[in-house]
C-alpha positions as CSV (number, residue, x, y, z in Angstrom):
1,M,65.4,85.8,94.3
2,N,65.3,89.5,93.2
3,S,67.6,91.2,90.8
4,S,69.5,93.2,93.5
5,V,70.6,89.9,95.1
6,L,71.7,88.5,91.7
7,L,73.8,91.6,91.1
8,C,75.4,91.3,94.5
9,L,76.4,87.7,93.9
10,M,77.8,88.6,90.4
11,V,80.0,91.3,91.9
12,M,81.2,88.9,94.6
13,L,82.1,86.2,92.1
14,V,84.0,88.7,89.9
15,Q,86.1,89.6,92.9
16,L,86.6,86.1,94.3
17,W,87.0,84.1,91.2
18,P,90.6,85.3,90.2
19,C,91.9,84.0,93.5
20,S,91.3,80.4,92.5
21,P,94.6,79.0,91.2
22,S,92.9,77.3,88.3
23,T,90.9,80.3,87.2
24,Q,93.3,83.3,87.7
25,N,93.1,84.3,84.0
26,F,89.3,84.3,83.7
27,S,87.8,87.6,82.5
28,A,84.6,89.2,83.9
29,Q,82.5,87.7,81.1
30,N,83.7,84.2,82.2
31,A,82.9,85.1,85.8
32,V,79.3,85.9,84.8
33,Q,78.9,82.7,82.9
34,S,80.2,80.8,85.8
35,F,77.8,82.6,88.1
36,T,74.9,81.6,85.8
37,A,76.0,77.9,86.1
38,V,76.2,78.2,89.9
39,R,73.0,80.0,90.0
40,R,71.1,77.1,88.5
41,V,72.5,74.8,91.3
42,K,72.6,77.2,94.2
43,R,69.4,79.1,93.9
44,S,68.9,80.2,97.5
45,W,72.5,81.0,98.8
46,L,73.1,84.7,99.7
47,W,76.6,86.1,100.5
48,E,78.8,89.1,100.2
49,P,82.4,89.2,99.0
50,L,84.7,87.8,101.8
51,F,88.1,89.4,102.5
52,A,90.5,88.9,105.4
53,T,93.3,91.3,106.1
54,E,96.7,89.7,106.9
55,E,98.5,90.5,110.0
56,Q,95.3,91.6,111.7
57,I,95.6,90.8,115.4
58,S,92.7,90.9,117.9
59,R,91.8,89.1,121.0
60,D,88.3,88.5,119.7
61,P,87.5,86.9,116.4
62,V,87.2,89.3,113.5
63,Y,84.1,89.3,111.4
64,I,84.8,89.0,107.7
65,G,81.4,88.1,106.1
66,Q,78.2,86.1,106.3
67,L,76.6,83.2,104.5
68,K,72.9,83.1,104.4
69,S,70.2,81.1,102.7
70,D,67.0,82.7,101.4
71,L,65.2,79.8,103.1
72,D,66.4,81.0,106.5
73,K,63.4,82.3,108.4
74,Q,65.6,83.4,111.3
75,D,63.9,81.1,113.6
76,G,67.0,79.1,114.4
77,N,65.7,76.1,112.5
78,L,68.7,76.1,110.1
79,K,72.3,75.2,110.9
80,Y,75.3,76.5,109.0
81,I,78.3,74.3,108.7
82,L,81.8,75.4,107.3
83,T,84.5,72.9,106.0
84,G,87.6,73.2,103.9
85,E,91.0,75.0,104.2
86,G,91.4,76.6,107.6
87,A,87.9,75.8,108.8
88,G,87.9,75.5,112.6
89,D,91.5,76.8,112.8
90,F,91.6,80.1,111.1
91,F,87.9,80.5,110.2
92,V,84.8,79.8,112.3
93,I,81.1,80.2,111.4
94,D,78.1,81.1,113.5
95,E,75.9,78.1,112.9
96,Y,72.7,80.1,113.6
97,N,73.3,83.2,111.4
98,G,76.1,82.1,109.0
99,K,78.6,84.9,110.1
100,I,82.2,84.0,109.5
101,Y,85.1,85.1,111.8
102,V,88.9,85.0,111.6
103,T,90.4,83.6,114.8
104,Q,94.2,83.7,113.9
105,K,96.6,86.1,112.2
106,L,97.0,85.4,108.4
107,D,100.1,85.8,106.2
108,R,99.4,86.5,102.6
109,E,103.0,85.7,101.6
110,K,102.5,82.2,102.9
111,K,98.9,81.7,101.6
112,P,97.0,84.3,99.6
113,F,93.6,82.6,99.7
114,Y,91.6,79.8,101.2
115,T,89.0,77.6,99.6
116,L,86.1,76.5,101.9
117,K,82.7,74.7,101.6
118,A,79.4,75.8,103.2
119,K,76.2,74.0,103.7
120,A,72.9,74.5,105.6
121,I,70.9,71.8,107.2
122,N,67.6,71.5,108.9
123,R,68.1,71.0,112.6
124,S,65.1,68.9,113.0
125,T,65.6,66.6,110.1
126,Q,69.3,67.0,109.6
127,L,68.7,67.2,106.0
128,P,70.4,69.9,103.8
129,V,68.2,72.7,102.7
130,E,70.8,74.0,100.4
131,P,73.3,72.2,98.3
132,E,76.9,72.4,99.4
133,S,78.6,75.5,98.0
134,V,82.3,76.3,97.5
135,F,83.6,79.8,98.1
136,I,87.0,81.6,98.5
137,I,88.3,83.9,101.2
138,K,91.0,86.2,99.8
139,V,93.7,87.5,102.1
140,R,94.2,91.2,101.6
141,D,97.9,92.4,101.5
142,V,99.4,94.8,103.9
143,N,102.9,96.3,103.7
144,D,104.7,93.9,106.1
145,N,107.9,93.0,104.0
146,E,111.0,95.0,103.5
147,P,112.7,95.2,100.1
148,Q,115.8,92.8,99.7
149,F,118.9,93.0,97.4
150,L,119.4,89.3,96.8
151,D,122.5,89.7,94.6
152,G,124.5,92.1,96.7
153,P,127.1,93.2,97.5
154,Y,127.8,94.3,93.9
155,V,131.2,94.8,92.2
156,A,131.4,96.6,88.8
157,T,134.2,97.9,86.5
158,V,134.0,100.8,84.2
159,P,136.8,102.4,82.1
160,E,138.2,105.6,83.4
161,M,137.3,108.8,81.6
162,S,134.0,107.3,80.5
163,P,131.5,110.0,79.4
164,E,128.6,111.1,81.5
165,G,125.6,108.7,81.3
166,T,127.7,105.6,80.7
167,S,126.0,102.6,82.3
168,V,128.0,101.0,85.1
169,T,125.7,98.2,86.4
170,Q,122.2,97.6,87.6
171,V,121.0,96.6,91.0
172,T,117.7,94.9,91.7
173,A,115.7,94.6,94.9
174,T,112.6,92.4,95.5
175,D,109.6,92.8,97.8
176,A,107.5,89.9,99.0
177,D,104.3,92.0,99.2
178,D,101.5,91.8,96.6
179,P,102.5,93.9,93.5
180,S,98.9,93.8,92.2
181,Y,97.4,95.4,95.3
182,G,98.3,98.8,96.5
183,N,101.9,100.2,96.6
184,S,103.4,97.7,99.0
185,A,105.7,96.1,96.4
186,R,106.4,99.2,94.3
187,L,110.0,100.1,94.8
188,L,111.9,103.3,94.3
189,Y,115.8,103.5,94.1
190,S,117.9,106.3,95.3
191,L,121.6,107.1,95.8
192,V,122.7,107.3,99.4
193,Q,126.4,107.6,98.7
194,G,128.3,108.2,95.5
195,Q,127.4,111.8,94.5
196,P,128.5,113.6,92.4
197,Y,130.3,110.8,90.4
198,F,127.4,108.4,89.9
199,S,123.6,108.5,89.6
200,V,120.8,105.8,89.7
201,E,117.6,105.5,87.8
202,P,114.7,105.5,90.4
203,K,112.6,102.8,88.8
204,T,115.2,100.5,87.2
205,G,118.2,100.7,89.6
206,V,120.6,101.3,86.7
207,I,123.8,103.1,87.9
208,R,125.3,105.6,85.5
209,M,128.4,107.8,85.4
210,A,127.6,111.3,86.5
211,S,131.0,112.8,85.5
212,Q,134.4,111.7,83.9
213,M,136.8,110.3,86.4
214,D,140.6,109.7,86.2
215,R,141.9,106.3,87.5
216,E,145.2,107.8,88.3
217,T,143.5,110.1,90.8
218,K,141.2,107.4,92.4
219,D,140.7,104.0,91.0
220,Q,137.9,102.7,93.3
221,Y,134.5,104.1,94.6
222,L,132.0,102.8,97.1
223,V,128.4,103.5,96.2
224,I,125.3,102.9,98.4
225,I,121.9,102.4,96.8
226,Q,118.6,102.5,98.7
227,A,115.4,100.8,97.7
228,K,112.0,101.9,99.3
229,D,108.6,100.3,98.8
230,M,105.3,102.3,98.9
231,V,106.9,104.4,96.2
232,G,108.9,106.1,98.9
233,Q,105.8,107.3,100.8
234,P,106.0,107.8,104.6
235,G,106.0,104.6,106.5
236,A,107.6,102.7,103.7
237,F,110.2,100.0,104.3
238,S,113.7,100.3,102.8
239,A,116.9,98.4,102.2
240,T,120.4,99.3,101.0
241,A,123.1,97.7,98.9
242,T,126.8,98.5,98.4
243,V,128.3,98.7,95.0
244,T,132.1,98.7,94.6
245,I,133.0,100.4,91.3
246,N,136.5,100.0,90.0
247,L,137.9,102.2,87.2
248,S,139.8,100.2,84.6
249,D,142.9,101.7,83.1
250,I,143.2,103.2,79.6
251,N,146.3,104.6,78.0
252,D,145.7,108.3,78.6
253,N,149.1,109.1,80.1
254,P,152.4,109.4,78.2
255,P,155.7,108.2,79.7
256,K,157.8,110.7,81.6
257,F,161.5,110.5,82.3
258,Q,162.5,111.0,86.0
259,Q,165.5,113.0,84.9
260,R,166.1,115.3,82.0
261,L,169.8,114.5,82.0
262,Y,171.7,111.3,82.9
263,Y,175.4,110.9,83.5
264,M,177.1,107.6,83.0
265,S,180.7,106.3,82.4
266,V,182.3,103.3,80.7
267,S,185.9,102.0,80.8
268,E,187.8,101.8,77.5
269,E,188.6,98.2,78.4
270,A,184.9,97.3,78.5
271,P,184.1,94.6,75.9
272,V,181.2,95.0,73.4
273,G,177.9,94.2,75.1
274,T,178.8,95.8,78.4
275,T,175.9,97.5,80.2
276,V,176.7,101.2,80.4
277,G,173.7,102.3,82.4
278,K,169.9,102.3,82.8
279,V,167.2,104.9,82.3
280,F,163.6,104.8,83.4
281,A,160.5,106.7,82.3
282,E,157.4,106.6,84.5
283,D,153.9,106.0,83.1
284,S,150.9,106.5,85.3
285,D,149.0,103.8,83.4
286,I,149.3,100.1,84.3
287,G,149.7,96.9,82.4
288,D,150.0,97.1,78.6
289,N,149.0,100.7,78.7
290,A,152.3,101.4,80.6
291,A,154.5,99.3,78.2
292,M,157.1,101.3,76.4
293,D,160.1,100.9,74.1
294,Y,163.4,102.8,74.4
295,F,165.3,104.1,71.4
296,I,168.5,106.1,70.7
297,E,167.8,108.9,68.4
298,A,169.2,108.3,64.9
299,D,171.5,111.4,65.0
300,S,173.2,110.1,68.2
301,S,176.4,108.1,68.3
302,D,176.5,104.6,66.8
303,V,178.8,103.4,69.6
304,F,175.9,102.5,71.9
305,D,172.8,100.4,71.6
306,M,169.6,100.2,73.7
307,I,167.2,97.4,74.7
308,T,164.1,97.4,76.9
309,N,163.6,95.3,80.0
310,N,159.9,94.3,79.6
311,E,159.7,93.3,83.3
312,T,161.0,96.4,84.9
313,Q,160.2,98.8,82.0
314,E,163.8,100.1,82.1
315,G,165.9,101.1,79.2
316,I,169.4,99.5,79.2
317,I,172.2,101.2,77.3
318,L,174.8,98.7,75.9
319,L,178.2,99.2,74.4
320,K,178.0,98.5,70.7
321,K,181.6,99.3,69.8
322,R,184.8,99.5,71.8
323,V,185.6,103.0,73.0
324,D,189.0,104.6,73.1
325,Y,189.9,107.2,75.8
326,E,192.7,108.6,73.7
327,S,190.4,109.0,70.7
328,K,187.1,110.3,72.3
329,R,186.5,110.9,75.9
330,R,182.8,111.9,76.0
331,Y,179.6,111.0,74.3
332,S,176.1,112.5,74.3
333,I,173.1,110.6,73.2
334,Q,169.4,111.3,73.1
335,V,167.1,108.5,74.4
336,K,163.4,108.3,73.6
337,A,160.7,106.4,75.5
338,V,157.5,105.6,73.4
339,N,154.3,103.9,74.5
340,R,154.0,100.5,72.8
341,Y,150.2,100.6,72.6
342,I,148.6,103.9,71.7
343,D,144.9,104.8,72.3
344,E,143.8,106.8,69.3
345,R,141.1,108.6,71.3
346,F,143.8,110.5,73.1
347,L,146.2,111.3,70.3
348,K,145.0,114.8,70.2
349,E,146.3,115.3,73.8
350,G,149.9,115.1,72.6
351,P,152.5,112.5,71.6
352,F,152.8,109.5,74.0
353,E,156.6,109.7,74.2
354,D,159.4,111.5,76.1
355,T,163.1,112.1,75.5
356,T,166.1,112.6,77.8
357,I,169.8,113.3,77.3
358,V,172.5,110.8,78.4
359,K,176.1,111.9,78.7
360,I,178.7,109.1,78.8
361,N,182.3,109.6,79.9
362,V,185.0,107.2,78.8
363,E,187.3,106.2,81.6
364,D,191.0,105.8,80.9
365,A,192.6,102.3,81.4
366,D,196.0,100.8,80.9
367,E,195.5,99.1,77.6
368,P,197.7,96.4,76.0
369,P,199.7,97.3,72.9
370,V,197.9,97.5,69.6
371,F,199.2,96.0,66.4
372,T,198.9,98.0,63.3
373,L,197.3,95.0,61.7
374,E,195.4,92.1,63.2
375,N,196.9,89.6,60.6
376,Y,200.2,90.0,58.7
377,V,200.9,88.2,55.5
378,M,204.6,87.9,54.4
379,E,206.5,86.2,51.6
380,I,209.9,84.7,51.3
381,F,211.6,82.6,48.6
382,E,212.5,79.1,49.6
383,G,216.2,78.3,50.0
384,A,216.9,81.9,51.3
385,K,219.9,81.8,53.6
386,S,219.6,82.0,57.3
387,G,219.1,85.6,58.7
388,T,217.0,86.7,55.7
389,L,214.4,89.3,56.6
390,V,210.8,88.1,56.3
391,G,208.9,91.2,57.4
392,V,208.3,93.5,60.3
393,V,205.4,93.7,62.7
394,T,204.6,96.9,64.6
395,A,202.6,97.6,67.8
396,R,202.3,100.6,70.0
397,D,201.0,101.4,73.4
398,P,197.7,103.4,73.0
399,D,198.0,105.0,76.4
400,D,199.3,108.5,76.9
401,D,202.5,107.4,78.5
402,D,203.4,105.4,75.3
403,S,205.2,102.6,77.1
404,P,207.9,100.7,75.0
405,V,206.9,97.4,73.5
406,R,208.8,94.1,73.5
407,Y,208.1,91.5,70.8
408,S,208.3,87.7,70.9
409,I,207.1,84.7,69.0
410,V,204.9,82.0,70.5
411,H,205.8,79.0,68.5
412,S,206.6,75.3,68.7
413,T,210.1,73.8,68.8
414,L,210.0,73.5,65.0
415,L,209.1,77.1,64.4
416,K,211.8,78.3,66.8
417,R,214.4,76.8,64.5
418,L,212.8,78.5,61.4
419,F,212.1,82.1,62.6
420,S,213.2,84.6,65.2
421,I,212.1,88.1,65.9
422,N,213.9,91.2,67.1
423,E,212.3,92.1,70.4
424,H,212.8,95.8,69.9
425,N,211.7,96.5,66.3
426,G,209.6,93.5,65.5
427,A,211.7,92.3,62.5
428,I,211.2,88.6,61.7
429,I,214.1,86.7,60.1
430,T,214.8,83.1,59.2
431,T,217.1,80.9,61.2
432,E,217.6,78.4,58.5
433,P,216.6,77.9,54.8
434,L,213.0,77.0,54.1
435,D,211.8,74.4,51.7
436,R,208.5,75.0,50.0
437,E,208.1,71.4,49.2
438,I,208.0,70.5,52.9
439,A,205.8,73.4,54.0
440,S,204.5,76.2,51.8
441,W,202.9,78.2,54.7
442,H,204.0,78.9,58.2
443,N,201.7,80.4,60.8
444,I,203.4,82.5,63.5
445,T,201.9,84.1,66.6
446,V,203.7,87.3,67.6
447,T,203.1,88.9,71.0
448,A,203.7,92.5,72.0
449,T,204.2,93.2,75.7
450,E,204.5,96.5,77.6
451,T,207.8,96.8,79.2
452,R,206.4,98.8,82.1
453,N,203.5,96.4,82.7
454,P,204.2,92.9,81.5
455,E,200.7,91.8,82.1
456,K,199.5,93.9,79.2
457,I,200.0,91.6,76.2
458,S,198.4,91.5,72.8
459,E,198.8,89.0,69.9
460,A,198.9,89.1,66.1
461,N,199.0,86.3,63.6
462,V,201.7,86.3,60.9
463,Y,201.3,84.1,57.9
464,V,204.5,83.4,56.0
465,Q,204.2,82.1,52.5
466,V,207.2,80.3,51.1
467,L,207.6,81.2,47.4
468,D,208.6,78.5,45.0
469,V,212.1,78.3,43.5
470,N,212.8,75.8,40.7
471,D,215.0,73.6,42.8
472,N,213.6,70.1,42.1
473,A,214.3,68.3,38.8
474,P,211.5,66.4,37.1
475,E,211.3,62.6,37.6
476,F,209.3,59.5,36.8
477,P,206.1,59.4,38.8
478,K,206.6,55.6,39.5
479,N,208.9,52.7,38.8
480,Y,208.0,51.6,35.3
481,E,208.1,47.8,34.4
482,T,208.9,47.7,30.7
483,F,209.1,44.4,28.7
484,V,209.9,43.7,25.1
485,C,209.4,40.4,23.2
486,E,212.3,38.7,21.6
487,N,210.4,38.8,18.3
488,A,209.4,42.5,18.5
489,V,209.6,44.5,15.3
490,S,211.1,47.9,14.8
491,G,208.9,50.8,15.7
492,Q,206.8,48.9,18.2
493,L,205.4,50.9,21.2
494,I,206.6,49.3,24.5
495,Q,206.0,52.0,27.1
496,S,204.3,55.3,27.7
497,I,206.0,57.5,30.4
498,S,205.3,60.8,32.1
499,A,206.9,63.0,34.7
500,V,206.2,64.9,37.9
501,D,207.9,67.9,39.5
502,Q,207.6,68.9,43.2
503,D,208.0,72.6,42.3
504,D,205.0,74.8,41.8
505,S,204.9,76.4,38.4
506,A,202.8,79.5,38.0
507,E,202.5,78.9,34.3
508,G,202.0,75.2,34.6
509,H,204.6,72.4,34.2
510,H,205.9,71.5,30.8
511,F,208.4,68.6,30.4
512,Y,210.7,67.6,27.6
513,F,211.8,64.0,27.1
514,S,214.8,62.7,25.2
515,L,217.4,60.0,25.3
516,A,220.5,60.8,27.3
517,Q,223.6,61.8,25.3
518,E,225.4,58.6,26.0
519,D,222.6,56.6,24.6
520,A,221.4,59.0,21.9
521,N,222.9,56.9,19.1
522,S,221.6,53.6,20.3
523,S,219.7,51.6,17.7
524,H,217.7,49.5,20.2
525,F,215.1,52.1,21.4
526,T,213.8,55.5,20.5
527,V,211.9,58.2,22.5
528,K,209.1,60.2,21.1
529,D,208.1,63.4,23.0
530,N,204.3,63.9,22.7
531,Q,204.6,67.6,23.8
532,D,201.8,67.0,26.4
533,N,204.1,66.1,29.4
534,T,204.2,62.4,28.2
535,A,206.5,60.4,25.9
536,E,206.5,57.0,24.2
537,I,209.2,54.4,24.0
538,F,209.5,52.5,20.7
539,T,211.8,49.7,19.6
540,G,214.6,50.8,17.3
541,K,215.2,47.4,15.7
542,S,213.6,44.0,15.1
543,G,214.5,41.0,17.2
544,F,216.0,40.6,20.6
545,R,217.8,37.7,22.2
546,R,217.7,37.0,25.9
547,E,220.8,34.9,25.6
548,E,222.7,37.9,24.4
549,Q,221.2,40.6,26.7
550,F,218.4,40.1,29.2
551,F,218.0,43.7,30.4
552,F,218.4,47.1,28.6
553,Y,219.0,50.2,30.8
554,L,217.6,53.2,28.9
555,P,218.6,56.6,30.3
556,I,215.7,59.1,29.7
557,L,216.5,62.8,30.0
558,I,213.7,65.0,31.4
559,R,213.8,68.8,31.4
560,D,211.3,71.2,32.9
561,N,210.4,74.8,31.9
562,G,211.5,76.5,35.1
563,T,213.9,79.4,35.4
564,P,216.5,78.2,35.2
565,P,215.3,74.8,33.8
566,L,216.4,71.7,35.6
567,T,217.2,68.4,34.0
568,S,217.3,64.8,35.4
569,T,218.2,61.5,34.0
570,N,215.9,58.6,34.8
571,T,216.7,55.1,33.9
572,L,214.1,52.9,32.3
573,T,214.8,49.2,32.6
574,V,213.6,47.1,29.6
575,T,213.3,43.4,30.2
576,V,213.5,41.0,27.2
577,C,210.7,38.3,27.3
578,D,210.4,35.0,25.6
579,C,206.9,35.6,24.1
580,D,205.1,35.9,20.8
581,T,203.4,39.2,20.2
582,E,201.7,39.8,23.6
583,V,203.7,40.2,26.8
584,N,202.8,38.0,29.7
585,I,203.7,40.2,32.7
586,F,203.8,37.3,35.2
587,Y,206.0,35.1,33.0
588,C,208.3,38.0,32.2
589,R,208.7,38.9,35.9
590,Y,209.4,35.2,36.7
591,G,212.0,35.0,34.0
592,A,213.7,38.2,35.2
593,L,213.8,36.8,38.7
594,M,215.5,33.6,37.5
595,Y,218.0,35.6,35.5
596,S,218.9,37.7,38.5
597,L,219.4,34.6,40.6
598,G,221.4,32.9,37.9
599,L,219.1,29.8,37.7
600,S,217.4,28.2,34.8
601,T,213.7,27.3,34.8
602,E,214.4,23.6,35.1
603,A,216.6,24.1,38.1
604,L,214.0,26.3,39.9
605,V,211.3,23.6,39.4
606,A,213.5,21.0,40.8
607,V,214.3,23.1,43.9
608,L,210.6,23.7,44.5
609,A,209.8,20.0,44.1
610,C,212.5,19.0,46.6
611,I,211.3,21.6,49.1
612,L,207.7,20.3,48.8
613,I,208.6,16.7,49.3
614,F,210.8,17.5,52.3
615,L,207.9,19.3,53.9
616,V,205.5,16.4,53.4
617,F,208.0,13.8,55.0
618,F,208.8,16.1,57.8
619,L,205.1,16.4,58.7
620,A,204.8,12.6,58.5
621,I,207.7,12.0,60.9
622,V,206.3,14.6,63.4
623,T,203.0,12.8,63.3
624,I,204.6,9.4,64.0
625,R,206.6,10.7,66.9
626,Q,203.5,12.4,68.5
627,Q,201.6,9.1,68.4
628,Q,204.5,7.2,69.9
629,K,204.8,9.6,72.8
630,K,201.1,9.3,73.7
631,K,200.4,7.3,76.9
632,P,198.2,4.2,76.7
633,P,194.6,5.1,76.7
634,F,194.0,3.4,80.1
635,S,196.5,3.9,82.8
636,E,196.7,1.7,85.9
637,K,194.9,4.3,87.9
638,M,192.0,4.4,85.4
639,E,192.0,0.6,85.3
640,E,191.5,0.4,89.0
641,F,188.8,3.0,88.9
642,R,186.9,1.2,86.3
643,E,187.3,-2.2,88.1
644,N,186.1,-0.7,91.4
645,I,182.7,0.3,90.0
646,V,180.6,-2.6,91.4
647,S,176.9,-2.7,91.8
648,Y,175.4,-5.1,94.4
649,D,172.3,-5.3,96.6
650,D,174.0,-6.0,99.9
651,E,173.3,-3.1,102.2
652,G,176.2,-2.3,104.4
653,G,176.4,-1.1,107.9
654,G,177.7,2.4,107.4
655,E,181.2,3.7,107.8
656,E,182.1,1.3,110.6
657,D,181.1,-1.8,108.6
658,T,184.4,-3.2,107.2
659,E,183.3,-6.8,106.8
660,A,180.3,-6.4,104.5
661,F,182.4,-6.9,101.3
662,D,186.1,-7.3,100.5
663,I,186.7,-5.3,97.4
664,S,190.3,-6.5,97.1
665,A,189.0,-9.8,95.7
666,L,188.1,-7.8,92.6
667,R,191.5,-6.4,92.0
668,T,193.6,-8.0,89.3
669,R,197.0,-6.7,90.1
670,T,198.3,-10.3,90.3
671,V,197.4,-11.0,86.7
672,M,200.5,-11.2,84.6
673,R,200.3,-9.1,81.5
674,T,202.2,-10.7,78.7
675,H,202.9,-8.9,75.5
676,K,202.5,-10.6,72.2
677,P,205.7,-10.3,70.2
678,R,205.3,-7.6,67.5
679,K,206.3,-8.2,64.0
680,K,209.3,-6.3,62.8
681,A,208.3,-3.0,61.5
682,A,210.8,-3.1,58.7
683,S,209.3,-6.3,57.2
684,E,205.8,-5.0,57.7
685,I,206.5,-1.7,56.0
686,Q,208.3,-3.4,53.1
687,S,205.3,-5.8,52.7
688,L,202.9,-3.0,52.7
689,Y,205.1,-1.0,50.3
690,R,204.9,-3.8,47.7
691,Q,201.1,-4.0,48.0
692,S,200.3,-0.3,48.4
693,L,199.8,0.4,44.7
694,Q,196.9,-2.1,44.4
695,V,195.5,-2.2,47.9
696,G,192.2,-0.5,48.6
697,P,189.5,-0.6,51.4
698,D,187.5,-3.2,49.5
699,S,190.4,-5.5,48.7
700,A,191.1,-8.9,50.4
701,I,194.5,-7.7,51.6
702,F,192.9,-4.7,53.5
703,R,190.3,-7.0,55.1
704,Q,193.0,-9.5,56.1
705,F,194.9,-6.6,57.7
706,I,191.9,-5.6,59.7
707,S,191.2,-9.2,60.8
708,E,194.7,-9.6,62.0
709,K,194.6,-6.4,64.1
710,L,191.3,-7.4,65.5
711,E,192.6,-10.8,66.5
712,E,195.6,-9.3,68.2
713,A,193.3,-7.0,70.2
714,N,191.1,-9.9,71.3
715,T,193.9,-12.1,72.5
716,D,196.0,-9.4,74.1
717,P,195.4,-9.6,77.9
718,S,196.6,-6.1,78.5
719,V,193.7,-4.5,76.7
720,P,190.8,-3.1,78.8
721,P,188.1,-5.7,79.8
722,Y,185.4,-3.8,78.1
723,D,184.4,-2.8,74.6
724,S,186.5,-0.2,73.0
725,L,186.9,1.5,69.6
726,Q,190.1,0.6,67.8
727,T,191.3,3.1,65.2
728,Y,193.8,2.0,62.5
729,A,195.7,4.2,60.2
730,F,196.1,2.5,56.8
731,E,197.2,4.3,53.8
732,G,195.6,3.3,50.6
733,T,196.6,3.4,47.0
734,G,199.1,5.9,45.8
735,S,201.5,6.0,48.8
736,L,205.1,5.0,47.9
737,A,205.9,4.7,51.6
738,G,203.1,2.3,52.4
739,S,201.6,2.4,55.8
740,L,203.4,4.4,58.5
741,S,201.0,3.3,61.3
742,S,202.5,2.6,64.7
743,L,199.8,0.2,65.8
744,G,201.2,-2.7,67.9
745,S,204.4,-0.9,68.6
746,N,205.4,-0.6,72.3
747,S,209.0,0.0,71.7
748,S,211.0,3.1,70.9
749,D,212.2,4.2,67.5
750,L,215.7,3.4,68.6
751,D,215.1,-0.4,68.3
752,Q,214.1,-0.2,64.7
753,S,216.3,-0.1,61.5
754,Y,215.5,2.3,58.8
755,D,218.2,1.2,56.4
756,Y,215.5,0.3,53.8
757,L,214.8,4.0,53.3
758,A,218.0,4.2,51.2
759,D,216.4,1.8,48.6
760,W,213.4,4.2,48.0
761,G,215.2,6.5,45.7
762,P,216.7,10.0,45.7
763,H,213.5,11.6,47.0
764,F,214.0,9.8,50.4
765,K,217.7,10.3,50.6
766,K,217.4,13.1,53.2
767,L,215.0,11.0,55.3
768,A,217.3,7.9,55.1
769,G,220.3,10.0,56.2
770,M,218.3,11.0,59.3
771,Y,217.1,7.6,60.4
772,S,219.5,5.0,58.9
773,S,221.9,3.0,61.2
774,H,224.9,4.7,59.5
775,R,224.0,8.2,60.9
776,T,226.6,9.8,63.0
777,L,226.3,10.8,66.6
778,G,226.1,14.5,65.6
779,D,223.1,13.8,63.5
């Protein structure tokens, strides 16, 4: 193989090798090395670079190249065979000369190259004369794809008044053609619509501001961008995309009032906080850039206030102080609107604020009378006679017609008795003397009413203070209980006293204590004034005798420091006690009680003992009667009920069966119940009385008593025919009366004799009188 053939094969490999997916990054040097390796295996293959153009359409197969072995003598003895991708479909080979043809239209965008295998065999022997060789057919690109904007339509936002050249956004188009071959995929961007406000960079598709724009003039623009392949050459494909560009707001406009002068009015009756009117300043900006605050200039009237409605951006004028038509009828204020958020970039264009003038007229209204004072404070001395002037209230009609005013007092029934007012001049007088010790202050509500319009009423509070007069004499703060022992010595302290005064002394109370004149020379007790509003009582002699005098009544004279001073005599009762040196308060009170009743101690003890004994016996008699009045524990009805409870195994025939069992056989009505004679209660009680002092639950007498009662119960036919619990009341040791139990008694108390109670002593005299046989019918 000559050198020209080798050079041809090298060039072909350099062109074809990059199309293999696994060797796209090989350099020319690598291609030559690969060729050397192939050359050692494929010594006799001859071929040219093979290319097929996409989209090529022809009725006949299109020749794209030829494979040839240097062993081919052109005598038809060799046969060329083609296998691999597209063999037989897209590509065919002439088996005699090795020429390759394309039979169908190719699309590079779907498949850019095909890998095939070629071999040559001897027709006679069917043996290969050349080893199998792999080669590539590359599909050449043609401009058959239009550019596409995959991300459109586009929306972009840029601040208004942005300087020229500010980047807005970038658009990008893609082309499916081969960017490495020719200009089919080389795009060029241009602006179809959007001049002169915007421009686009031809190669990058970046849209930029071409001039400054004001959002308040136009806030949205529609821009159309075109992308052309083939670098815009004739015959190129193109595509367009729309870009919506919005201008965002910036604070570049100050607020502006719609009016340079506003007129408003407010009634003089309007309360504080009333809305007088509203003002509004327009701002071409939006959102926070249009937010503003309203103010009243400092040199304007302080009668009005202003707030901002953040939702409507209105300024609301409020009444800060009540207005008076008669005092001032017109106000003029200056209102300012200032942007809340300022953009420093536009400060040089002027202040972002505006001012306007608001003139406010005060409307006249029929107002109620007005008192000269809201609250009046008056004073009067207690004890002043009825009709004394307390003070005067004054009110006037503020209107121009100056209607006369009528005064009255709104008070309770009590106040109506204490005060009255002259309805013409407002003079308040007393209707009866006042007592400071009952009430030191009186609250009065005075009304003033227009005579021409009674609906117009106003009120004022009048506070009347009752001044103190020394009209209450001092007295003891409590009732002192003073005791002195019979063996007390002279000069012994027996009581400390003090005083109180209901009057109110401005300088403070000071009391003076002394014995009254009628007892000043008494030698029994003395009074020492401590000069601190207290005094002490001392004995004036030694030794006292209750038999001679049980009580001493000591008159104490107390004088205050009022003007004029008042004096009172307070009696201190001193009780003489039978004690050593220390007074027993309880014992002394007890002795004083006995002395006042005229009883001795022994007599009082005897009375209490008799009362106690009487109560004990009275309760005992009540208990006995209650037990005697109780019914027997088992009545005839209960007895029959208990006897009719019979259990037997004979099954009856239902409600109609009356012959199964005769229950009448079980009834015991025919049994005669005889009662055992009861012992006489008198003899029984006397017997128990003699034994009560030594009888106890464990004694033989007690056990004998129980046995007798048990025997009586067992032999008594009237007791229930079943086990029962018998309870016996038996008094033990210590009872002088013995047992008062009524067991075994079926008779009334009227059948018994209680004459023996007279033998029990004086303690039972009352009881014997109640129950003895000698009692009268009236008893």
